[in-house]
C-alpha positions as CSV (number, residue, x, y, z in Angstrom):
1,X,-17.3,17.8,11.0
2,X,-15.6,14.6,9.8
3,X,-13.2,15.0,6.9
4,X,-13.9,12.5,4.1
5,X,-10.8,11.2,2.2
6,X,-11.0,10.6,-1.5
7,X,-10.6,6.9,-2.5
8,X,-7.0,6.1,-3.5
9,X,-6.5,2.7,-5.1
10,X,-2.9,2.8,-4.0
11,X,-3.7,3.2,-0.3
12,X,-5.3,0.4,1.6
13,X,-7.5,1.6,4.5
14,X,-10.4,0.3,6.6
15,X,-12.8,0.5,3.7
16,X,-11.1,-2.4,1.9
17,X,-12.5,-5.9,2.4
18,X,-10.0,-8.7,3.1
19,X,-10.9,-11.9,1.2
20,X,-8.0,-13.7,2.9
21,X,-4.7,-12.5,4.1
22,X,-3.0,-10.6,1.2
23,X,-6.1,-10.5,-1.0
24,X,-8.4,-7.5,-0.8
25,X,-11.2,-5.8,-2.6
26,X,-11.3,-2.0,-2.5
27,X,-14.5,0.2,-2.4
28,X,-14.5,0.5,-6.2
29,X,-14.6,-3.3,-6.5
30,X,-11.0,-3.8,-7.7
31,X,-9.0,-6.7,-6.3
32,X,-5.5,-6.3,-4.9
33,X,-2.8,-8.8,-4.2
34,X,-0.1,-8.2,-1.6
35,X,2.4,-11.0,-2.4
36,X,4.3,-10.7,0.9
37,X,1.1,-11.0,2.9
38,X,0.0,-14.1,0.8
39,X,3.4,-15.7,1.5
40,X,3.3,-14.9,5.2
41,X,-0.1,-16.6,5.3
42,X,1.2,-19.6,3.4
43,X,4.1,-19.9,5.9
44,X,1.5,-20.3,8.6
45,X,-0.8,-22.8,6.9
46,X,2.0,-24.8,5.1
47,X,5.0,-24.5,7.5
48,X,6.9,-27.3,5.8
49,X,6.6,-25.9,2.3
50,X,9.5,-23.5,2.7
51,X,7.7,-20.2,1.7
52,X,9.4,-17.0,2.7
53,X,7.6,-13.6,2.5
54,X,10.8,-11.8,1.5
55,X,12.2,-14.3,-1.0
56,X,12.2,-12.7,-4.4
57,X,11.5,-16.0,-6.1
58,X,8.5,-16.8,-3.9
59,X,7.2,-13.3,-4.5
60,X,7.5,-13.8,-8.3
61,X,5.7,-17.2,-7.9
62,X,2.7,-15.5,-6.2
63,X,2.5,-12.9,-8.9
64,X,2.8,-15.4,-11.7
65,X,0.0,-17.5,-10.2
66,X,-2.2,-14.4,-9.7
67,X,-1.5,-13.2,-13.3
68,X,-2.2,-16.6,-14.8
69,X,-5.5,-16.9,-12.8
70,X,-6.6,-13.4,-13.9
71,X,-5.6,-14.0,-17.5
72,X,-7.5,-17.3,-17.6
73,X,-10.6,-15.5,-16.5
74,X,-10.1,-12.6,-18.9
75,X,-9.6,-10.1,-16.1
76,X,-7.7,-6.9,-16.8
77,X,-4.7,-6.5,-14.6
78,X,-3.1,-3.2,-13.7
79,X,0.1,-3.2,-11.6
80,X,0.3,-0.4,-9.1
81,X,2.7,0.4,-6.3
82,X,0.7,0.4,-3.0
83,X,1.6,3.0,-0.3
84,X,2.6,0.9,2.7
85,X,2.8,2.1,6.3
86,X,4.8,0.5,9.0
87,X,3.2,-0.1,12.3
């Protein structure tokens, strides 16, 4: 018998759909932004732009852009701390 785990909006798993690196939709239809992953992707596609996935100012920039985008489309935003696992 397979054990079914309850959906946890703070824990990304294989049921989440990646829209692009760092941007996901969970099984309940909620969007999630992982700023460090967005920045890592930006480093690859725009290597000369100087983005750093661990730079606090770059992380703040990603969150500001995301919040502004959501606010302009009248989307409710809830900040949560995601459980991260190291591979």
